[in-house]
C-alpha positions as CSV (number, residue, x, y, z in Angstrom):
1,M,98.1,96.2,73.6
2,S,100.2,97.7,76.4
3,A,101.5,95.6,79.4
4,D,99.6,97.9,81.8
5,L,96.3,97.3,79.9
6,V,96.9,93.5,80.1
7,G,97.7,93.9,83.8
8,Y,94.5,95.9,84.5
9,L,92.4,93.4,82.5
10,A,93.9,90.4,84.3
11,A,93.5,92.3,87.7
12,A,89.8,93.1,87.0
13,L,88.9,89.6,86.0
14,T,90.7,87.8,88.9
15,T,89.3,90.3,91.4
16,I,85.7,90.2,90.1
17,A,85.9,86.4,90.4
18,F,85.7,86.8,94.2
19,V,82.5,88.9,94.2
20,P,80.0,86.0,93.8
21,Q,81.6,84.1,96.7
22,A,81.5,87.2,98.9
23,W,77.9,88.0,97.9
24,K,76.8,84.4,98.6
25,T,78.6,84.3,101.9
26,W,77.0,87.6,102.9
27,K,73.5,86.7,101.7
28,T,73.4,83.2,103.3
29,R,75.5,84.0,106.3
30,S,77.2,80.7,105.7
31,A,80.7,79.9,104.7
32,A,80.5,76.2,105.3
33,G,82.1,75.3,101.9
34,V,85.0,77.7,102.4
35,S,88.3,76.1,103.5
36,L,89.7,78.1,106.5
37,R,93.3,77.0,105.9
38,M,93.1,77.9,102.2
39,Y,91.7,81.4,102.8
40,I,94.3,82.1,105.5
41,I,97.1,81.1,103.1
42,F,95.4,82.9,100.2
43,T,94.8,86.1,102.1
44,T,98.4,86.1,103.3
45,G,99.6,85.7,99.7
46,V,97.4,88.5,98.5
47,A,98.8,90.8,101.2
48,L,102.3,89.9,100.0
49,W,101.4,90.6,96.4
50,L,100.1,94.0,97.5
51,G,103.4,94.6,99.3
52,Y,105.3,93.5,96.2
53,G,103.2,95.8,94.0
54,L,103.9,98.7,96.3
55,M,107.6,98.0,96.4
56,I,107.9,98.0,92.6
57,D,105.2,100.7,92.1
58,A,103.1,98.5,89.8
59,W,99.6,100.0,89.8
60,P,97.8,97.1,88.2
61,V,99.2,94.8,90.9
62,I,98.4,97.3,93.7
63,A,94.9,98.0,92.5
64,A,93.9,94.4,92.0
65,N,95.4,93.2,95.3
66,C,93.8,96.0,97.3
67,V,90.4,95.0,96.2
68,T,91.1,91.3,96.3
69,L,92.5,91.6,99.8
70,V,89.3,93.4,101.0
71,L,87.1,90.7,99.5
72,A,89.3,87.8,100.7
73,L,89.4,89.3,104.3
74,F,85.6,89.7,104.2
75,I,85.2,86.0,103.2
76,L,87.7,84.9,105.8
77,V,86.0,86.9,108.6
78,M,82.7,85.5,107.6
79,R,84.2,82.0,107.6
80,V,85.6,82.5,111.1
81,K,82.4,84.2,112.4
82,Y,79.9,81.7,111.0
83,G,82.1,78.7,111.2
84,D,81.3,75.3,109.6
85,P,77.9,74.1,110.7
86,T,78.7,70.6,109.7
87,R,81.4,70.3,112.4
88,P,80.5,70.0,116.0
89,P,82.0,72.6,118.4
90,R,85.1,71.5,120.2
């Protein structure tokens, strides 16, 4: 098995893992269980991984992180937009 094939398989599985959360957030219009701090840190990390992939021209890293960044940003925007209904407004 080639290294690129392993990379693409790993990229596909870790990226697909975000689809159920994005779908649930979209469907319920609720992101109450999503940690805002965690998603800010995570999304920043994904953007850095994408930059790294571009710098070394590693297409499995680029492809996975492009899709993951879109999904993570979507969830992050939904979290900011819909907030946490369990916390009172400041």
